[in-house]
C-alpha positions in Angstrom: 26.4 87.7 -18.7 28.2 90.3 -16.5 26.8 93.7 -15.7 29.1 96.6 -16.2 29.2 99.2 -13.4 31.7 101.5 -15.2 33.3 101.6 -18.6 36.4 103.7 -19.3 36.3 103.6 -23.1 33.6 103.1 -25.8 32.7 99.5 -26.7 33.5 98.5 -30.2 34.7 95.6 -32.3 34.2 92.8 -29.9 30.6 91.7 -30.8 31.1 88.9 -33.3 32.0 85.2 -33.4 35.6 84.5 -34.0 35.5 81.4 -36.1 32.5 82.2 -38.3 32.9 81.4 -42.0 31.3 84.8 -42.9 33.4 88.0 -43.0 34.1 89.3 -39.6 34.7 92.8 -38.5 36.7 91.9 -35.4 40.0 93.6 -35.4 43.1 91.5 -36.0 44.2 92.0 -32.4 40.9 90.8 -30.9 40.9 87.8 -33.2 44.4 86.8 -32.2 43.6 87.2 -28.5 40.5 85.1 -28.9 42.5 82.4 -30.8 45.0 82.4 -28.0 42.3 81.9 -25.4 40.9 79.1 -27.5 44.1 77.0 -27.6 45.7 77.7 -24.2 44.6 78.3 -20.6 45.3 81.9 -19.4 47.9 80.6 -16.9 49.6 78.2 -19.3 53.1 78.8 -20.7 51.8 78.7 -24.2 49.3 81.5 -23.4 51.9 83.6 -21.5 54.4 83.4 -24.4 51.7 84.3 -26.9 50.5 87.2 -24.8 54.1 88.5 -24.4 54.5 88.4 -28.2 51.2 90.4 -28.7 52.2 93.0 -26.1 55.5 93.5 -27.9 53.7 94.1 -31.1 50.6 96.0 -30.0 51.5 97.4 -26.5 49.0 97.7 -23.6 46.0 97.7 -25.9 46.3 93.9 -25.7 45.2 94.0 -22.0 42.2 96.1 -22.9 41.0 93.6 -25.4 41.9 90.6 -23.2 40.0 91.9 -20.2 37.0 92.7 -22.3 36.9 89.2 -23.7 37.1 87.6 -20.3 34.9 90.0 -18.2 33.0 92.3 -20.6 34.6 95.3 -18.9 36.6 97.8 -20.9 39.5 99.8 -19.5 42.1 102.2 -20.9 45.2 100.3 -22.0 47.4 101.4 -19.0 44.7 100.7 -16.5 44.0 97.3 -18.1 47.6 96.4 -17.8 47.6 97.3 -14.1 44.4 95.2 -13.5 45.9 92.2 -15.3 49.0 92.4 -13.1 46.7 92.8 -10.1 44.8 89.7 -11.0 48.0 87.7 -11.2 49.1 88.9 -7.8 45.7 88.3 -6.3 45.8 84.8 -7.6 49.1 84.2 -5.9 47.7 85.4 -2.6 44.7 83.2 -3.0 46.8 80.2 -3.8 49.0 80.8 -0.7 46.0 81.2 1.6 44.2 78.1 0.2 47.5 76.1 -0.2 46.2 75.0 -3.6 46.5 76.1 -7.2 43.9 78.7 -8.3 42.7 79.1 -11.8 43.4 82.5 -13.2 39.8 83.1 -14.2 38.6 82.3 -10.7 41.1 84.8 -9.4 39.9 87.4 -11.9 36.3 87.1 -10.8 37.4 87.4 -7.1 39.6 90.4 -8.0 36.8 92.2 -9.9 34.0 91.4 -7.5 35.5 91.4 -4.0 38.6 93.5 -4.3 37.6 96.3 -6.7 33.7 96.0 -6.9 33.7 96.3 -10.7 31.2 93.6 -11.5 27.6 93.2 -10.5 25.8 89.8 -10.7 28.7 87.9 -12.4 27.5 84.8 -14.3 29.3 81.8 -15.6 29.0 81.4 -19.4 31.1 79.6 -22.1 33.0 82.2 -24.1 32.0 80.9 -27.5 28.3 80.8 -26.5 28.5 84.4 -25.3 30.1 85.5 -28.6 27.4 83.7 -30.6 24.6 85.2 -28.6 26.1 88.6 -28.8 26.5 88.3 -32.6 22.9 87.3 -33.0 21.7 90.4 -31.2 23.7 92.7 -33.5 22.6 91.2 -36.9 19.8 92.3 -39.1 17.5 89.2 -39.7 16.7 90.1 -43.3 20.1 91.0 -44.8 22.5 89.4 -42.4 24.3 92.7 -42.1 25.0 94.4 -38.7 22.1 96.5 -37.4 21.5 99.9 -35.9 22.2 98.6 -32.4 25.6 97.5 -33.5 26.2 100.8 -35.2 25.6 102.7 -32.0 28.3 100.8 -30.2 30.8 100.3 -33.0 31.1 103.8 -34.4 32.1 105.6 -31.1 34.7 102.9 -30.6 36.2 103.5 -34.0 36.2 107.2 -33.5 38.1 106.5 -30.3 40.6 104.4 -32.2 41.0 107.0 -34.9 41.9 109.5 -32.1 44.4 107.1 -30.5 46.2 106.3 -33.7 45.7 109.6 -35.5 44.2 107.9 -38.5 41.2 109.0 -40.7 37.8 107.2 -40.5 35.4 107.4 -43.4 31.7 106.8 -43.3 29.4 106.3 -46.3 25.6 106.6 -46.2 23.9 104.7 -49.1 20.2 104.8 -50.0 18.6 102.7 -52.7 17.1 105.0 -55.4 13.3 104.7 -56.2 13.0 101.7 -53.9 9.4 102.6 -52.9 8.2 102.4 -56.5 10.1 99.1 -56.9 8.2 97.8 -53.9 4.9 99.1 -55.3 5.4 97.4 -58.6 6.7 94.1 -57.5 5.6 93.6 -53.9 7.4 93.6 -50.6 8.7 90.0 -51.0 10.6 91.0 -54.1 11.7 94.2 -52.3 13.1 92.0 -49.5 15.0 89.9 -52.0 16.5 93.0 -53.6 17.5 94.3 -50.2 19.3 91.0 -49.3 21.0 91.0 -52.8 22.2 94.5 -52.4 23.5 93.7 -48.9 25.6 90.9 -50.3 27.0 93.2 -53.1 27.9 95.9 -50.5 29.8 93.4 -48.3 31.6 92.0 -51.3 32.8 95.5 -52.3 34.4 96.1 -48.9 37.7 95.2 -47.4 38.0 92.8 -44.5 38.3 95.6 -42.0 35.3 97.5 -43.3 31.8 97.1 -41.9 28.4 97.2 -43.7 25.3 98.1 -41.7 21.6 98.1 -42.5 20.8 101.4 -40.9 17.1 101.2 -41.5 14.6 100.5 -44.4 16.6 100.9 -47.6 19.4 102.8 -46.1 22.9 101.4 -45.4 26.0 102.7 -43.6 29.5 101.7 -44.5 32.2 102.3 -41.9 35.8 102.3 -43.2 38.4 102.4 -40.5 41.9 103.9 -41.2 40.6 105.1 -44.6 41.2 108.5 -46.1 38.5 110.2 -48.1 40.1 109.4 -51.5 40.3 105.7 -50.6 36.7 105.7 -49.3 35.6 107.2 -52.6 37.1 104.3 -54.5 35.2 101.9 -52.2 32.0 103.8 -52.7 32.4 103.8 -56.5 33.1 100.0 -56.5 30.0 99.3 -54.4 27.8 101.6 -56.5 29.0 100.0 -59.7 28.4 96.5 -58.4 24.8 97.3 -57.4 24.0 99.2 -60.7 25.2 96.2 -62.8 23.2 93.6 -60.9 19.9 92.4 -62.2 17.1 92.4 -59.6 13.5 91.5 -60.6 13.0 90.5 -64.3 16.2 92.2 -65.4 15.4 95.5 -63.6 18.3 97.3 -62.0 18.5 99.5 -58.9 21.0 102.2 -58.1 22.4 103.9 -55.0 22.8 107.5 -54.0 25.8 107.8 -51.6 27.2 110.4 -49.3 30.7 110.3 -47.8 32.3 112.1 -44.9 35.6 111.6 -43.1 36.7 112.0 -39.5 38.4 114.2 -38.4 38.3 116.6 -41.4 34.5 116.8 -41.7 33.3 116.2 -38.1 34.3 116.4 -34.5 32.2 113.4 -33.3 30.3 110.4 -34.6 26.9 112.3 -34.6 28.2 115.0 -36.9 30.0 112.5 -39.1 26.7 110.6 -39.8 24.8 113.9 -40.2 27.3 115.2 -42.8 27.5 112.0 -44.7 23.7 111.7 -44.7 23.4 115.3 -45.9 25.8 114.6 -48.7 23.7 111.5 -49.7 20.5 113.7 -50.0 22.5 116.2 -52.1 23.4 113.3 -54.4 19.7 112.5 -54.7 18.9 116.1 -55.4 21.5 116.1 -58.2 19.8 113.3 -60.0 20.5 110.1 -58.0 22.9 107.3 -58.9 26.0 109.2 -57.8 28.4 109.8 -54.9 28.7 113.1 -53.1 31.6 114.1 -50.9 30.7 116.2 -47.9 31.4 119.8 -48.8 32.9 118.6 -52.1 36.1 118.3 -50.1 38.8 115.6 -50.4 40.5 116.3 -47.1 41.0 113.4 -44.7 42.5 115.5 -41.9 41.7 119.0 -40.8 44.5 121.6 -41.0 45.5 124.1 -38.3 47.7 127.1 -38.5 51.1 126.3 -37.1 54.5 128.1 -37.3 57.1 125.4 -36.5 60.7 125.8 -37.2 62.6 122.9 -38.8 64.6 121.7 -41.7 63.7 119.9 -45.0 66.1 118.0 -47.2 65.3 117.1 -50.8 66.6 113.6 -51.4 70.4 113.4 -51.6 70.8 117.2 -51.0 71.7 119.5 -48.1 69.2 120.6 -45.4 67.4 124.0 -45.7 65.7 125.8 -42.8 61.9 126.2 -43.0 58.9 127.4 -41.0 55.5 125.7 -41.5 52.4 127.8 -42.4 49.9 125.0 -41.6 50.0 121.4 -40.4 47.7 118.4 -40.3 47.8 114.7 -39.6 48.3 114.0 -43.3 50.6 116.8 -44.5 52.0 120.3 -44.1 52.7 123.5 -46.0 55.8 125.7 -45.7 57.4 128.6 -47.6 60.8 128.3 -49.3 63.0 130.3 -51.6 63.6 127.1 -53.6 61.1 125.7 -56.1 60.3 122.0 -55.8 58.4 120.1 -58.5 55.4 118.0 -57.5 56.4 114.4 -56.9 59.7 115.3 -55.2 60.5 113.4 -52.0 61.7 115.3 -48.9 62.8 114.5 -45.4 61.4 116.9 -42.8 62.4 117.6 -39.2 60.0 119.7 -37.2 60.9 121.2 -33.8 57.8 120.9 -31.6 59.5 122.4 -28.5 62.8 122.5 -26.8 61.6 119.9 -24.3 59.8 117.6 -26.7 62.4 117.6 -29.5 62.0 116.9 -33.2 59.5 115.0 -35.2 60.9 113.3 -38.3 58.8 112.4 -41.3 59.2 111.7 -45.0 56.9 113.4 -47.5 56.1 113.9 -51.2 55.5 117.3 -52.7 52.0 117.5 -54.1 51.8 121.2 -55.0 54.2 124.2 -55.4 52.8 127.7 -55.8 54.8 130.8 -56.5 53.8 133.5 -53.9 56.5 136.2 -54.6 59.7 136.7 -56.4 62.0 133.8 -55.4 59.4 132.6 -52.9 57.3 129.5 -53.1 54.6 127.7 -51.0 55.3 124.0 -50.8 52.5 121.5 -50.0 53.8 118.1 -48.7 51.8 114.9 -48.1 53.2 112.7 -45.3 54.1 109.3 -46.7 56.1 107.9 -43.8 56.3 108.7 -40.1 57.2 106.6 -37.1 54.6 105.6 -34.6 56.1 107.7 -31.8 56.5 110.7 -34.1 52.9 110.3 -35.3 51.7 110.2 -31.7 53.6 113.3 -30.8 52.3 115.1 -33.9 48.7 114.1 -32.9 49.2 115.5 -29.4 50.5 118.7 -30.7 47.7 119.1 -33.2 45.1 118.6 -30.5 46.5 121.6 -28.6 45.8 123.8 -31.6 42.3 124.8 -32.6 42.3 127.4 -35.4 41.5 125.6 -38.7 42.7 126.9 -42.0 40.6 126.9 -45.2 43.3 125.3 -47.2 42.3 121.7 -48.1 44.8 118.8 -47.9 45.4 116.9 -51.1 
């Protein structure tokens, strides 16, 4: 296995076998790249055509995942693209000097070791064997779920992805209620059976992209990428219900206390996200167990910042009206208007970020209207559609602002 000298982005969703019959947490992009490597040599026409199609769909992130699979080095997307091009050019130079064809993987090792000094002690290993061994190291032997070691590498990577794509990330901490007394009554063997049974129920309650982790003892962590808090609450309720309805030893049932927090609304980093979800879980226990507690009892998925942006809004099939926002977040905005708009109304919104950066266009749905003065209303809008470029521009603008409001987002 290769030894990494430097790493430009957190490791994440690459530690699992690709063709396992069990549910995999690998992202769709990584899965497709792995499949492409499995059916075609990296320098084949088939591979190059497939790679071009993936780049057209996903951009330079493809090169990040590709180089990680081939070298266990991770680079930012733009840097990965430059390295991939550099490897191809290095291969051509090698072939000219040797007057013979050079395998792209051989050129890659030469490029990374001799030209850029990015690898220490490179070793030859079959890709599937590497993936299988890596997966074994990240699995809990009792439950089959991913373990704490996996959690430490996966969550920072998902936080990084959430920042890149301006999407919420929810985390659930679940603890089995009264598990010690269950163990004392029935013995540790029956306790282990119950742990394994609950692990299966948790996985069955998740979507394909979600991840269940045995954090330690009778505590589990569920990581839900690209999931707002309201959606994560639905998942938590489904998992809690499945466990509560399952019979364990001699018809006895167990329940879960669960705490839920969402990035970026509830935390600035992965450590605080876990701490807040864990605190919410203990509050659920204090309230009587067998329930779900949202951190701060707040349903926000994005934090809000004060922002005064000029723009226009257009109720569907109507003329445009000028507006100025009062606050703005990744999932919605508020603005004042002299026109009342009933909840459920659809609006098109154009926000002027700056004279140089131009407008951001989005479609939204009115979720609340509040009269604040005579002929003056505060309109709260949830974003329901926004293009990728506009979402990225909005995320960049929001990161420049730092004063949060106390108004929650619906």
